C-alpha beads as a LAMMPS data file, in Angstrom:
LAMMPS data file: protein, C-alpha beads

103 atoms
102 bonds

1 atom types
1 bond types

-500.0 500.0 xlo xhi
-500.0 500.0 ylo yhi
-500.0 500.0 zlo zhi

Masses

1 110.0

Atoms # bond

1 1 1 242.988 248.001 6.027
2 1 1 244.316 244.684 7.250
3 1 1 247.692 243.466 8.176
4 1 1 248.868 240.326 6.652
5 1 1 249.267 237.583 9.401
6 1 1 247.833 239.597 12.280
7 1 1 245.126 237.009 12.731
8 1 1 247.677 234.243 13.130
9 1 1 249.567 236.245 15.640
10 1 1 246.405 237.100 17.544
11 1 1 245.243 233.479 17.689
12 1 1 248.719 232.356 18.795
13 1 1 248.704 235.000 21.669
14 1 1 245.263 234.049 22.860
15 1 1 245.797 230.288 22.690
16 1 1 248.982 230.734 24.945
17 1 1 247.028 232.513 27.571
18 1 1 246.587 230.745 30.947
19 1 1 242.935 229.622 31.853
20 1 1 242.027 228.455 28.351
21 1 1 240.845 224.825 28.257
22 1 1 242.383 222.211 26.128
23 1 1 239.106 221.828 24.248
24 1 1 238.881 225.666 23.506
25 1 1 242.473 225.635 22.316
26 1 1 241.824 222.668 20.076
27 1 1 238.848 224.317 18.624
28 1 1 240.756 227.603 17.950
29 1 1 243.507 225.683 16.232
30 1 1 241.360 223.480 14.158
31 1 1 238.803 226.276 13.280
32 1 1 236.098 225.945 15.609
33 1 1 232.636 224.895 14.478
34 1 1 229.518 226.352 16.104
35 1 1 227.996 224.056 18.692
36 1 1 224.928 224.377 20.819
37 1 1 226.054 224.557 24.437
38 1 1 222.810 222.686 25.334
39 1 1 223.779 219.668 23.201
40 1 1 227.287 219.557 24.603
41 1 1 225.912 219.608 28.268
42 1 1 223.343 216.924 27.419
43 1 1 225.906 214.702 25.782
44 1 1 228.321 215.249 28.839
45 1 1 225.402 214.173 31.185
46 1 1 224.512 211.184 29.136
47 1 1 228.112 210.026 29.380
48 1 1 228.186 210.526 33.165
49 1 1 224.801 208.564 33.554
50 1 1 225.047 205.764 31.012
51 1 1 227.599 203.091 30.544
52 1 1 229.817 203.418 27.462
53 1 1 227.869 203.177 24.291
54 1 1 228.608 203.046 20.653
55 1 1 226.865 206.246 19.013
56 1 1 227.681 204.701 15.587
57 1 1 225.982 201.355 16.333
58 1 1 224.143 200.164 13.233
59 1 1 221.935 197.618 15.223
60 1 1 220.305 198.084 18.583
61 1 1 222.233 195.069 20.093
62 1 1 225.597 196.826 19.380
63 1 1 224.899 199.902 21.309
64 1 1 226.092 198.595 24.548
65 1 1 228.926 196.071 25.167
66 1 1 227.627 193.884 28.069
67 1 1 231.081 192.559 28.754
68 1 1 232.438 196.093 29.206
69 1 1 229.556 197.050 31.585
70 1 1 229.917 193.866 33.626
71 1 1 233.631 193.531 33.706
72 1 1 235.767 190.424 33.038
73 1 1 235.009 188.530 36.145
74 1 1 231.287 188.592 36.042
75 1 1 231.185 188.117 32.301
76 1 1 233.267 184.909 32.818
77 1 1 230.931 183.557 35.403
78 1 1 227.800 184.393 33.292
79 1 1 229.355 183.043 30.254
80 1 1 230.110 179.672 31.825
81 1 1 226.520 179.479 33.086
82 1 1 225.014 180.285 29.790
83 1 1 227.387 177.754 27.985
84 1 1 226.488 175.019 30.492
85 1 1 222.804 175.490 30.066
86 1 1 223.003 175.741 26.213
87 1 1 225.168 172.571 25.927
88 1 1 222.583 170.759 28.283
89 1 1 219.768 171.800 26.257
90 1 1 221.441 170.612 22.986
91 1 1 222.032 167.280 24.648
92 1 1 218.472 167.149 25.918
93 1 1 217.093 168.548 22.626
94 1 1 214.885 171.024 24.370
95 1 1 213.916 174.367 22.766
96 1 1 212.904 176.411 25.689
97 1 1 216.431 177.931 26.269
98 1 1 215.213 181.060 27.921
99 1 1 213.210 179.379 30.638
100 1 1 216.128 177.253 31.333
101 1 1 218.635 180.323 31.672
102 1 1 215.953 182.173 33.880
103 1 1 215.595 179.217 36.277

Bonds

1 1 1 2
2 1 2 3
3 1 3 4
4 1 4 5
5 1 5 6
6 1 6 7
7 1 7 8
8 1 8 9
9 1 9 10
10 1 10 11
11 1 11 12
12 1 12 13
13 1 13 14
14 1 14 15
15 1 15 16
16 1 16 17
17 1 17 18
18 1 18 19
19 1 19 20
20 1 20 21
21 1 21 22
22 1 22 23
23 1 23 24
24 1 24 25
25 1 25 26
26 1 26 27
27 1 27 28
28 1 28 29
29 1 29 30
30 1 30 31
31 1 31 32
32 1 32 33
33 1 33 34
34 1 34 35
35 1 35 36
36 1 36 37
37 1 37 38
38 1 38 39
39 1 39 40
40 1 40 41
41 1 41 42
42 1 42 43
43 1 43 44
44 1 44 45
45 1 45 46
46 1 46 47
47 1 47 48
48 1 48 49
49 1 49 50
50 1 50 51
51 1 51 52
52 1 52 53
53 1 53 54
54 1 54 55
55 1 55 56
56 1 56 57
57 1 57 58
58 1 58 59
59 1 59 60
60 1 60 61
61 1 61 62
62 1 62 63
63 1 63 64
64 1 64 65
65 1 65 66
66 1 66 67
67 1 67 68
68 1 68 69
69 1 69 70
70 1 70 71
71 1 71 72
72 1 72 73
73 1 73 74
74 1 74 75
75 1 75 76
76 1 76 77
77 1 77 78
78 1 78 79
79 1 79 80
80 1 80 81
81 1 81 82
82 1 82 83
83 1 83 84
84 1 84 85
85 1 85 86
86 1 86 87
87 1 87 88
88 1 88 89
89 1 89 90
90 1 90 91
91 1 91 92
92 1 92 93
93 1 93 94
94 1 94 95
95 1 95 96
96 1 96 97
97 1 97 98
98 1 98 99
99 1 99 100
100 1 100 101
101 1 101 102
102 1 102 103
């Protein structure tokens, strides 16, 4: 036989114990889904090794944000150089912009 509400009381007692991570508490409260610990560890390692990325990007150029990786100061410097080279190329009507940017 089962006791009505016993499951809720037990979950509340377990979630209030010390030593349980916030992630585990959240999982218990939301109804944890089964996850592969290897997948979790792999994703955690990727986040530590790679710059921030958009896992929902719909195009390769949208995976990484160059400005976020470089920082505002470096981005501003690079942007000024690129804009200067591009505006000069438009004035000179040259088409090899890549060669000009690479020096």
